[in-house]
A tleap script that builds the chain and sets N, CA, C and O, in Angstrom:
source leaprc.protein.ff14SB
mol = sequence {
  NMET ALA ARG ALA ALA THR THR THR ASP PRO
  PHE ASN ALA VAL ALA GLU PRO ARG ARG ARG
  GLN ILE LEU ASP LEU LEU ALA GLY GLY GLU
  ARG ALA VAL GLY ASP LEU VAL GLU GLU LEU
  GLY LEU GLY GLN PRO GLN VAL SER LYS HIE
  LEU ARG VAL LEU ARG GLU VAL GLY LEU VAL
  LYS ALA ARG GLU GLU GLY ARG ARG ARG LEU
  TYR ARG VAL ASP GLY ARG ALA LEU LYS PRO
  ILE HIE ASP TRP VAL LYS GLY TYR GLU ALA
  LEU TRP SER GLU ARG PHE GLU LEU LEU ASP
  ASP VAL LEU GLU ASP LEU GLU LYS GLU ARG
  SER ASP ASP THR ARG CASP
}
set mol.1.N position { -5.060 -24.730 31.391 }
set mol.1.CA position { -5.211 -23.316 31.648 }
set mol.1.C position { -6.626 -22.890 31.302 }
set mol.1.O position { -7.123 -23.206 30.221 }
set mol.2.N position { -7.271 -22.187 32.193 }
set mol.2.CA position { -8.648 -21.751 31.989 }
set mol.2.C position { -8.711 -20.651 30.935 }
set mol.2.O position { -7.814 -19.814 30.835 }
set mol.3.N position { -9.772 -20.668 30.163 }
set mol.3.CA position { -9.991 -19.644 29.149 }
set mol.3.C position { -10.435 -18.350 29.800 }
set mol.3.O position { -11.197 -18.361 30.766 }
set mol.4.N position { -9.961 -17.245 29.276 }
set mol.4.CA position { -10.387 -15.935 29.789 }
set mol.4.C position { -11.841 -15.690 29.414 }
set mol.4.O position { -12.310 -16.147 28.372 }
set mol.5.N position { -12.536 -14.979 30.259 }
set mol.5.CA position { -13.929 -14.640 29.977 }
set mol.5.C position { -14.011 -13.779 28.728 }
set mol.5.O position { -13.132 -12.958 28.466 }
set mol.6.N position { -15.074 -13.973 27.963 }
set mol.6.CA position { -15.287 -13.208 26.737 }
set mol.6.C position { -15.252 -11.714 27.013 }
set mol.6.O position { -14.801 -10.933 26.175 }
set mol.7.N position { -15.730 -11.317 28.187 }
set mol.7.CA position { -15.829 -9.898 28.483 }
set mol.7.C position { -14.549 -9.309 29.071 }
set mol.7.O position { -14.532 -8.135 29.443 }
set mol.8.N position { -13.479 -10.096 29.162 }
set mol.8.CA position { -12.222 -9.555 29.670 }
set mol.8.C position { -11.091 -9.688 28.664 }
set mol.8.O position { -9.998 -9.167 28.890 }
set mol.9.N position { -11.336 -10.372 27.569 }
set mol.9.CA position { -10.269 -10.678 26.627 }
set mol.9.C position { -10.692 -10.330 25.199 }
set mol.9.O position { -11.658 -10.898 24.688 }
set mol.10.N position { -9.978 -9.399 24.546 }
set mol.10.CA position { -10.378 -9.041 23.173 }
set mol.10.C position { -10.308 -10.215 22.199 }
set mol.10.O position { -11.082 -10.262 21.243 }
set mol.11.N position { -9.395 -11.163 22.422 }
set mol.11.CA position { -9.306 -12.331 21.535 }
set mol.11.C position { -10.597 -13.142 21.573 }
set mol.11.O position { -11.127 -13.523 20.529 }
set mol.12.N position { -11.097 -13.402 22.766 }
set mol.12.CA position { -12.349 -14.152 22.894 }
set mol.12.C position { -13.529 -13.343 22.380 }
set mol.12.O position { -14.448 -13.895 21.776 }
set mol.13.N position { -13.506 -12.046 22.615 }
set mol.13.CA position { -14.607 -11.208 22.155 }
set mol.13.C position { -14.728 -11.236 20.635 }
set mol.13.O position { -15.839 -11.305 20.110 }
set mol.14.N position { -13.610 -11.185 19.924 }
set mol.14.CA position { -13.671 -11.170 18.457 }
set mol.14.C position { -13.750 -12.568 17.854 }
set mol.14.O position { -13.829 -12.720 16.635 }
set mol.15.N position { -13.728 -13.580 18.704 }
set mol.15.CA position { -13.878 -14.950 18.200 }
set mol.15.C position { -15.292 -15.176 17.651 }
set mol.15.O position { -15.507 -16.064 16.827 }
set mol.16.N position { -16.239 -14.380 18.106 }
set mol.16.CA position { -17.625 -14.515 17.667 }
set mol.16.C position { -17.805 -13.770 16.338 }
set mol.16.O position { -17.552 -12.568 16.269 }
set mol.17.N position { -18.237 -14.471 15.287 }
set mol.17.CA position { -18.336 -13.848 13.957 }
set mol.17.C position { -19.196 -12.586 13.901 }
set mol.17.O position { -18.845 -11.641 13.195 }
set mol.18.N position { -20.305 -12.548 14.624 }
set mol.18.CA position { -21.172 -11.358 14.589 }
set mol.18.C position { -20.454 -10.148 15.176 }
set mol.18.O position { -20.656 -9.024 14.717 }
set mol.19.N position { -19.625 -10.369 16.177 }
set mol.19.CA position { -18.885 -9.242 16.758 }
set mol.19.C position { -17.864 -8.715 15.766 }
set mol.19.O position { -17.628 -7.509 15.691 }
set mol.20.N position { -17.262 -9.614 15.009 }
set mol.20.CA position { -16.327 -9.155 13.966 }
set mol.20.C position { -17.077 -8.359 12.909 }
set mol.20.O position { -16.563 -7.361 12.404 }
set mol.21.N position { -18.283 -8.788 12.573 }
set mol.21.CA position { -19.093 -8.039 11.605 }
set mol.21.C position { -19.394 -6.637 12.135 }
set mol.21.O position { -19.322 -5.657 11.394 }
set mol.22.N position { -19.727 -6.554 13.402 }
set mol.22.CA position { -20.012 -5.249 14.010 }
set mol.22.C position { -18.767 -4.371 13.946 }
set mol.22.O position { -18.856 -3.194 13.598 }
set mol.23.N position { -17.612 -4.933 14.279 }
set mol.23.CA position { -16.367 -4.152 14.200 }
set mol.23.C position { -16.110 -3.694 12.771 }
set mol.23.O position { -15.685 -2.560 12.551 }
set mol.24.N position { -16.365 -4.567 11.797 }
set mol.24.CA position { -16.185 -4.186 10.393 }
set mol.24.C position { -17.076 -3.002 10.028 }
set mol.24.O position { -16.641 -2.066 9.357 }
set mol.25.N position { -18.323 -3.056 10.477 }
set mol.25.CA position { -19.249 -1.949 10.182 }
set mol.25.C position { -18.809 -0.662 10.872 }
set mol.25.O position { -18.875 0.419 10.287 }
set mol.26.N position { -18.363 -0.786 12.111 }
set mol.26.CA position { -17.945 0.398 12.855 }
set mol.26.C position { -16.612 0.945 12.362 }
set mol.26.O position { -16.293 2.109 12.604 }
set mol.27.N position { -15.837 0.125 11.678 }
set mol.27.CA position { -14.567 0.602 11.119 }
set mol.27.C position { -14.819 1.698 10.085 }
set mol.27.O position { -13.947 2.530 9.834 }
set mol.28.N position { -16.000 1.698 9.493 }
set mol.28.CA position { -16.363 2.724 8.519 }
set mol.28.C position { -16.810 4.026 9.161 }
set mol.28.O position { -17.024 5.018 8.464 }
set mol.29.N position { -16.952 4.035 10.461 }
set mol.29.CA position { -17.370 5.241 11.165 }
set mol.29.C position { -18.414 4.932 12.217 }
set mol.29.O position { -18.899 3.807 12.337 }
set mol.30.N position { -18.736 5.939 12.957 }
set mol.30.CA position { -19.683 5.842 14.057 }
set mol.30.C position { -21.060 5.417 13.547 }
set mol.30.O position { -21.513 5.874 12.498 }
set mol.31.N position { -21.720 4.534 14.306 }
set mol.31.CA position { -23.045 4.049 13.903 }
set mol.31.C position { -23.956 3.917 15.118 }
set mol.31.O position { -23.498 3.633 16.225 }
set mol.32.N position { -25.236 4.125 14.899 }
set mol.32.CA position { -26.246 3.909 15.933 }
set mol.32.C position { -26.643 2.434 15.939 }
set mol.32.O position { -26.448 1.723 14.954 }
set mol.33.N position { -27.198 1.990 17.055 }
set mol.33.CA position { -27.626 0.597 17.185 }
set mol.33.C position { -28.614 0.237 16.082 }
set mol.33.O position { -28.517 -0.836 15.485 }
set mol.34.N position { -29.554 1.120 15.812 }
set mol.34.CA position { -30.549 0.842 14.774 }
set mol.34.C position { -29.924 0.583 13.416 }
set mol.34.O position { -30.392 -0.277 12.670 }
set mol.35.N position { -28.874 1.318 13.088 }
set mol.35.CA position { -28.167 1.099 11.821 }
set mol.35.C position { -27.547 -0.296 11.787 }
set mol.35.O position { -27.607 -0.993 10.775 }
set mol.36.N position { -26.953 -0.687 12.909 }
set mol.36.CA position { -26.319 -2.003 12.991 }
set mol.36.C position { -27.359 -3.119 12.896 }
set mol.36.O position { -27.132 -4.132 12.234 }
set mol.37.N position { -28.494 -2.928 13.558 }
set mol.37.CA position { -29.582 -3.907 13.511 }
set mol.37.C position { -30.031 -4.110 12.071 }
set mol.37.O position { -30.185 -5.241 11.611 }
set mol.38.N position { -30.237 -3.015 11.372 }
set mol.38.CA position { -30.688 -3.076 9.977 }
set mol.38.C position { -29.643 -3.752 9.087 }
set mol.38.O position { -29.972 -4.617 8.275 }
set mol.39.N position { -28.408 -3.357 9.245 }
set mol.39.CA position { -27.325 -3.886 8.407 }
set mol.39.C position { -27.090 -5.383 8.650 }
set mol.39.O position { -26.842 -6.132 7.705 }
set mol.40.N position { -27.167 -5.811 9.895 }
set mol.40.CA position { -26.868 -7.199 10.247 }
set mol.40.C position { -28.069 -8.125 10.122 }
set mol.40.O position { -27.911 -9.342 10.017 }
set mol.41.N position { -29.271 -7.552 10.133 }
set mol.41.CA position { -30.467 -8.386 10.068 }
set mol.41.C position { -30.710 -9.149 11.365 }
set mol.41.O position { -31.338 -10.208 11.353 }
set mol.42.N position { -30.228 -8.630 12.460 }
set mol.42.CA position { -30.423 -9.240 13.780 }
set mol.42.C position { -31.413 -8.405 14.576 }
set mol.42.O position { -31.730 -7.273 14.210 }
set mol.43.N position { -31.893 -8.978 15.664 }
set mol.43.CA position { -32.754 -8.227 16.561 }
set mol.43.C position { -31.935 -7.242 17.387 }
set mol.43.O position { -30.740 -7.438 17.609 }
set mol.44.N position { -32.602 -6.177 17.838 }
set mol.44.CA position { -31.916 -5.160 18.627 }
set mol.44.C position { -31.309 -5.744 19.899 }
set mol.44.O position { -30.197 -5.356 20.255 }
set mol.45.N position { -31.990 -6.670 20.613 }
set mol.45.CA position { -31.377 -7.229 21.820 }
set mol.45.C position { -30.071 -7.983 21.537 }
set mol.45.O position { -29.129 -7.911 22.327 }
set mol.46.N position { -30.016 -8.702 20.417 }
set mol.46.CA position { -28.795 -9.427 20.059 }
set mol.46.C position { -27.647 -8.459 19.776 }
set mol.46.O position { -26.532 -8.649 20.262 }
set mol.47.N position { -27.925 -7.434 18.997 }
set mol.47.CA position { -26.894 -6.452 18.661 }
set mol.47.C position { -26.418 -5.749 19.927 }
set mol.47.O position { -25.218 -5.544 20.108 }
set mol.48.N position { -27.340 -5.382 20.794 }
set mol.48.CA position { -26.971 -4.712 22.037 }
set mol.48.C position { -26.100 -5.605 22.915 }
set mol.48.O position { -25.160 -5.130 23.554 }
set mol.49.N position { -26.414 -6.894 22.943 }
set mol.49.CA position { -25.605 -7.838 23.735 }
set mol.49.C position { -24.174 -7.895 23.196 }
set mol.49.O position { -23.214 -7.851 23.966 }
set mol.50.N position { -24.037 -7.994 21.880 }
set mol.50.CA position { -22.699 -8.032 21.275 }
set mol.50.C position { -21.957 -6.722 21.527 }
set mol.50.O position { -20.761 -6.730 21.817 }
set mol.51.N position { -22.660 -5.603 21.417 }
set mol.51.CA position { -22.031 -4.307 21.676 }
set mol.51.C position { -21.573 -4.196 23.132 }
set mol.51.O position { -20.527 -3.612 23.413 }
set mol.52.N position { -22.350 -4.752 24.048 }
set mol.52.CA position { -21.974 -4.719 25.460 }
set mol.52.C position { -20.663 -5.461 25.673 }
set mol.52.O position { -19.782 -4.981 26.386 }
set mol.53.N position { -20.534 -6.634 25.057 }
set mol.53.CA position { -19.288 -7.410 25.182 }
set mol.53.C position { -18.126 -6.624 24.591 }
set mol.53.O position { -17.065 -6.526 25.207 }
set mol.54.N position { -18.318 -6.068 23.407 }
set mol.54.CA position { -17.249 -5.300 22.762 }
set mol.54.C position { -16.884 -4.063 23.585 }
set mol.54.O position { -15.718 -3.672 23.646 }
set mol.55.N position { -17.871 -3.465 24.205 }
set mol.55.CA position { -17.625 -2.294 25.059 }
set mol.55.C position { -16.849 -2.703 26.315 }
set mol.55.O position { -15.931 -1.996 26.730 }
set mol.56.N position { -17.209 -3.826 26.915 }
set mol.56.CA position { -16.563 -4.268 28.151 }
set mol.56.C position { -15.086 -4.599 27.963 }
set mol.56.O position { -14.297 -4.435 28.894 }
set mol.57.N position { -14.700 -5.061 26.779 }
set mol.57.CA position { -13.277 -5.336 26.531 }
set mol.57.C position { -12.566 -4.122 25.954 }
set mol.57.O position { -11.358 -4.159 25.721 }
set mol.58.N position { -13.306 -3.049 25.723 }
set mol.58.CA position { -12.697 -1.809 25.262 }
set mol.58.C position { -12.556 -1.680 23.762 }
set mol.58.O position { -11.936 -0.729 23.287 }
set mol.59.N position { -13.117 -2.614 22.998 }
set mol.59.CA position { -13.004 -2.552 21.539 }
set mol.59.C position { -13.932 -1.503 20.931 }
set mol.59.O position { -13.707 -1.035 19.815 }
set mol.60.N position { -14.962 -1.143 21.667 }
set mol.60.CA position { -15.961 -0.207 21.175 }
set mol.60.C position { -16.220 0.836 22.259 }
set mol.60.O position { -16.263 0.521 23.449 }
set mol.61.N position { -16.388 2.068 21.827 }
set mol.61.CA position { -16.765 3.174 22.717 }
set mol.61.C position { -18.139 3.667 22.277 }
set mol.61.O position { -18.515 3.548 21.111 }
set mol.62.N position { -18.876 4.221 23.230 }
set mol.62.CA position { -20.204 4.750 22.925 }
set mol.62.C position { -20.307 6.184 23.433 }
set mol.62.O position { -19.667 6.568 24.413 }
set mol.63.N position { -21.128 6.956 22.738 }
set mol.63.CA position { -21.417 8.308 23.213 }
set mol.63.C position { -22.897 8.579 22.977 }
set mol.63.O position { -23.508 8.075 22.035 }
set mol.64.N position { -23.435 9.380 23.856 }
set mol.64.CA position { -24.849 9.742 23.769 }
set mol.64.C position { -25.000 10.951 22.846 }
set mol.64.O position { -24.218 11.901 22.901 }
set mol.65.N position { -26.016 10.890 22.006 }
set mol.65.CA position { -26.387 12.032 21.173 }
set mol.65.C position { -27.906 12.108 21.187 }
set mol.65.O position { -28.590 11.439 20.413 }
set mol.66.N position { -28.407 12.931 22.076 }
set mol.66.CA position { -29.855 12.973 22.264 }
set mol.66.C position { -30.321 11.643 22.832 }
set mol.66.O position { -29.825 11.185 23.862 }
set mol.67.N position { -31.275 11.030 22.154 }
set mol.67.CA position { -31.785 9.724 22.583 }
set mol.67.C position { -30.976 8.568 22.014 }
set mol.67.O position { -31.153 7.417 22.412 }
set mol.68.N position { -30.114 8.877 21.108 }
set mol.68.CA position { -29.345 7.809 20.440 }
set mol.68.C position { -28.010 7.583 21.126 }
set mol.68.O position { -27.432 8.489 21.727 }
set mol.69.N position { -27.542 6.359 21.019 }
set mol.69.CA position { -26.203 6.011 21.469 }
set mol.69.C position { -25.414 5.616 20.221 }
set mol.69.O position { -25.795 4.695 19.498 }
set mol.70.N position { -24.317 6.320 19.984 }
set mol.70.CA position { -23.495 6.065 18.808 }
set mol.70.C position { -22.240 5.311 19.224 }
set mol.70.O position { -21.607 5.630 20.230 }
set mol.71.N position { -21.897 4.311 18.432 }
set mol.71.CA position { -20.760 3.447 18.734 }
set mol.71.C position { -19.657 3.646 17.720 }
set mol.71.O position { -19.911 3.950 16.554 }
set mol.72.N position { -18.416 3.471 18.182 }
set mol.72.CA position { -17.253 3.554 17.298 }
set mol.72.C position { -16.188 2.583 17.804 }
set mol.72.O position { -16.183 2.205 18.976 }
set mol.73.N position { -15.302 2.192 16.919 }
set mol.73.CA position { -14.204 1.291 17.273 }
set mol.73.C position { -13.141 2.080 18.027 }
set mol.73.O position { -12.844 3.225 17.689 }
set mol.74.N position { -12.576 1.454 19.050 }
set mol.74.CA position { -11.422 2.020 19.746 }
set mol.74.C position { -10.226 1.151 19.386 }
set mol.74.O position { -10.027 0.082 19.964 }
set mol.75.N position { -9.441 1.611 18.440 }
set mol.75.CA position { -8.327 0.840 17.901 }
set mol.75.C position { -7.270 0.452 18.917 }
set mol.75.O position { -6.555 -0.531 18.716 }
set mol.76.N position { -7.156 1.200 19.998 }
set mol.76.CA position { -6.132 0.871 21.008 }
set mol.76.C position { -6.344 -0.524 21.582 }
set mol.76.O position { -5.376 -1.221 21.888 }
set mol.77.N position { -7.589 -0.935 21.729 }
set mol.77.CA position { -7.877 -2.257 22.289 }
set mol.77.C position { -7.570 -3.376 21.300 }
set mol.77.O position { -7.461 -4.539 21.690 }
set mol.78.N position { -7.430 -3.028 20.020 }
set mol.78.CA position { -7.086 -4.029 19.002 }
set mol.78.C position { -5.580 -4.312 18.960 }
set mol.78.O position { -5.150 -5.266 18.312 }
set mol.79.N position { -4.788 -3.503 19.635 }
set mol.79.CA position { -3.334 -3.644 19.572 }
set mol.79.C position { -2.835 -5.036 19.962 }
set mol.79.O position { -1.973 -5.569 19.264 }
set mol.80.N position { -3.331 -5.657 21.043 }
set mol.80.CA position { -2.844 -7.006 21.358 }
set mol.80.C position { -3.093 -8.008 20.232 }
set mol.80.O position { -2.264 -8.880 19.974 }
set mol.81.N position { -4.241 -7.875 19.564 }
set mol.81.CA position { -4.550 -8.769 18.444 }
set mol.81.C position { -3.611 -8.469 17.281 }
set mol.81.O position { -3.072 -9.385 16.660 }
set mol.82.N position { -3.420 -7.200 16.994 }
set mol.82.CA position { -2.505 -6.787 15.924 }
set mol.82.C position { -1.094 -7.304 16.186 }
set mol.82.O position { -0.447 -7.847 15.290 }
set mol.83.N position { -0.624 -7.132 17.414 }
set mol.83.CA position { 0.728 -7.575 17.757 }
set mol.83.C position { 0.880 -9.080 17.589 }
set mol.83.O position { 1.916 -9.554 17.123 }
set mol.84.N position { -0.149 -9.833 17.967 }
set mol.84.CA position { -0.088 -11.291 17.838 }
set mol.84.C position { -0.049 -11.702 16.358 }
set mol.84.O position { 0.755 -12.547 15.964 }
set mol.85.N position { -0.916 -11.100 15.553 }
set mol.85.CA position { -0.965 -11.427 14.120 }
set mol.85.C position { 0.332 -11.004 13.436 }
set mol.85.O position { 0.821 -11.699 12.546 }
set mol.86.N position { 0.882 -9.877 13.846 }
set mol.86.CA position { 2.110 -9.375 13.242 }
set mol.86.C position { 3.249 -10.381 13.367 }
set mol.86.O position { 4.129 -10.438 12.508 }
set mol.87.N position { 3.231 -11.178 14.444 }
set mol.87.CA position { 4.245 -12.213 14.623 }
set mol.87.C position { 4.247 -13.251 13.507 }
set mol.87.O position { 5.256 -13.918 13.277 }
set mol.88.N position { 3.138 -13.384 12.827 }
set mol.88.CA position { 3.028 -14.352 11.727 }
set mol.88.C position { 3.288 -13.731 10.362 }
set mol.88.O position { 3.351 -14.435 9.354 }
set mol.89.N position { 3.436 -12.419 10.334 }
set mol.89.CA position { 3.599 -11.712 9.063 }
set mol.89.C position { 4.820 -12.200 8.280 }
set mol.89.O position { 4.720 -12.448 7.079 }
set mol.90.N position { 5.956 -12.338 8.938 }
set mol.90.CA position { 7.178 -12.782 8.255 }
set mol.90.C position { 7.002 -14.194 7.707 }
set mol.90.O position { 7.422 -14.490 6.589 }
set mol.91.N position { 6.381 -15.060 8.500 }
set mol.91.CA position { 6.147 -16.437 8.059 }
set mol.91.C position { 5.306 -16.466 6.795 }
set mol.91.O position { 5.656 -17.152 5.835 }
set mol.92.N position { 4.204 -15.732 6.781 }
set mol.92.CA position { 3.331 -15.740 5.617 }
set mol.92.C position { 3.966 -15.047 4.423 }
set mol.92.O position { 3.766 -15.478 3.287 }
set mol.93.N position { 4.720 -13.991 4.653 }
set mol.93.CA position { 5.407 -13.319 3.547 }
set mol.93.C position { 6.374 -14.290 2.872 }
set mol.93.O position { 6.447 -14.362 1.645 }
set mol.94.N position { 7.106 -15.024 3.684 }
set mol.94.CA position { 8.058 -16.001 3.140 }
set mol.94.C position { 7.322 -17.076 2.349 }
set mol.94.O position { 7.764 -17.454 1.264 }
set mol.95.N position { 6.227 -17.563 2.869 }
set mol.95.CA position { 5.466 -18.615 2.167 }
set mol.95.C position { 4.867 -18.099 0.863 }
set mol.95.O position { 4.837 -18.818 -0.136 }
set mol.96.N position { 4.394 -16.864 0.869 }
set mol.96.CA position { 3.840 -16.301 -0.363 }
set mol.96.C position { 4.937 -16.090 -1.407 }
set mol.96.O position { 4.694 -16.270 -2.600 }
set mol.97.N position { 6.126 -15.716 -0.975 }
set mol.97.CA position { 7.235 -15.574 -1.912 }
set mol.97.C position { 7.586 -16.924 -2.527 }
set mol.97.O position { 7.836 -17.009 -3.730 }
set mol.98.N position { 7.606 -17.972 -1.722 }
set mol.98.CA position { 7.870 -19.317 -2.244 }
set mol.98.C position { 6.778 -19.737 -3.220 }
set mol.98.O position { 7.065 -20.337 -4.256 }
set mol.99.N position { 5.545 -19.430 -2.897 }
set mol.99.CA position { 4.438 -19.748 -3.792 }
set mol.99.C position { 4.571 -18.984 -5.102 }
set mol.99.O position { 4.325 -19.546 -6.169 }
set mol.100.N position { 4.954 -17.723 -5.040 }
set mol.100.CA position { 5.187 -16.941 -6.261 }
set mol.100.C position { 6.243 -17.603 -7.138 }
set mol.100.O position { 6.086 -17.673 -8.356 }
set mol.101.N position { 7.330 -18.093 -6.515 }
set mol.101.CA position { 8.386 -18.770 -7.273 }
set mol.101.C position { 7.841 -20.011 -7.967 }
set mol.101.O position { 8.133 -20.247 -9.139 }
set mol.102.N position { 7.058 -20.797 -7.256 }
set mol.102.CA position { 6.478 -22.013 -7.840 }
set mol.102.C position { 5.551 -21.654 -8.993 }
set mol.102.O position { 5.586 -22.298 -10.041 }
set mol.103.N position { 4.734 -20.645 -8.809 }
set mol.103.CA position { 3.810 -20.237 -9.871 }
set mol.103.C position { 4.555 -19.712 -11.099 }
set mol.103.O position { 4.155 -19.977 -12.233 }
set mol.104.N position { 5.630 -18.973 -10.870 }
set mol.104.CA position { 6.443 -18.497 -11.996 }
set mol.104.C position { 7.066 -19.668 -12.748 }
set mol.104.O position { 7.096 -19.665 -13.979 }
set mol.105.N position { 7.563 -20.671 -12.023 }
set mol.105.CA position { 8.135 -21.862 -12.655 }
set mol.105.C position { 7.079 -22.600 -13.472 }
set mol.105.O position { 7.353 -23.035 -14.591 }
set mol.106.N position { 5.892 -22.742 -12.930 }
set mol.106.CA position { 4.809 -23.420 -13.649 }
set mol.106.C position { 4.416 -22.645 -14.904 }
set mol.106.O position { 4.186 -23.230 -15.963 }
set mol.107.N position { 4.345 -21.340 -14.771 }
set mol.107.CA position { 4.007 -20.509 -15.931 }
set mol.107.C position { 5.080 -20.630 -17.012 }
set mol.107.O position { 4.769 -20.701 -18.200 }
set mol.108.N position { 6.339 -20.652 -16.591 }
set mol.108.CA position { 7.432 -20.794 -17.548 }
set mol.108.C position { 7.365 -22.149 -18.243 }
set mol.108.O position { 7.542 -22.233 -19.459 }
set mol.109.N position { 7.111 -23.210 -17.477 }
set mol.109.CA position { 6.978 -24.546 -18.070 }
set mol.109.C position { 5.829 -24.581 -19.068 }
set mol.109.O position { 5.955 -25.161 -20.146 }
set mol.110.N position { 4.726 -23.970 -18.715 }
set mol.110.CA position { 3.568 -23.965 -19.591 }
set mol.110.C position { 3.856 -23.205 -20.882 }
set mol.110.O position { 3.456 -23.635 -21.963 }
set mol.111.N position { 4.548 -22.075 -20.767 }
set mol.111.CA position { 4.845 -21.323 -21.984 }
set mol.111.C position { 5.881 -22.056 -22.831 }
set mol.111.O position { 5.853 -21.966 -24.058 }
set mol.112.N position { 6.808 -22.789 -22.179 }
set mol.112.CA position { 7.783 -23.601 -22.934 }
set mol.112.C position { 7.079 -24.733 -23.665 }
set mol.112.O position { 7.447 -25.057 -24.795 }
set mol.113.N position { 6.057 -25.350 -23.036 }
set mol.113.CA position { 5.311 -26.456 -23.646 }
set mol.113.C position { 4.509 -25.989 -24.847 }
set mol.113.O position { 4.348 -26.736 -25.812 }
set mol.114.N position { 4.010 -24.775 -24.802 }
set mol.114.CA position { 3.195 -24.293 -25.924 }
set mol.114.C position { 4.064 -23.910 -27.115 }
set mol.114.O position { 3.567 -23.839 -28.239 }
set mol.115.N position { 5.359 -23.661 -26.890 }
set mol.115.CA position { 6.273 -23.329 -27.988 }
set mol.115.C position { 6.706 -24.573 -28.743 }
set mol.115.O position { 7.082 -24.497 -29.912 }
set mol.116.N position { 6.654 -25.708 -28.080 }
set mol.116.CA position { 7.127 -26.978 -28.717 }
set mol.116.C position { 6.198 -27.468 -29.749 }
set mol.116.O position { 6.450 -28.504 -30.364 }
savepdb mol mol.pdb
quit
């Protein structure tokens, strides 16, 4: 099965670590490209390229304010990713509960050993 293009699939778009960093920064609120460039330590062309990909898949929206373009996250486009991850939530919750039980048993054994 052929892979979906990065610009048509939010999963592929967020597979790139820098794009996830941009989403993390934008999760805190609207930001201008210059702010993102400064925060990420990348060149403006690189940041703009990543923003274009995120915009094309709908993860990011932009609005003009004078000469500046401000970007923000559009959470609706994250829903497919959220839904996919949510499918694993029960599995991980169960595993963490089992791990908690093991850790409690180990702690109990350790406290029993120190009493002897």
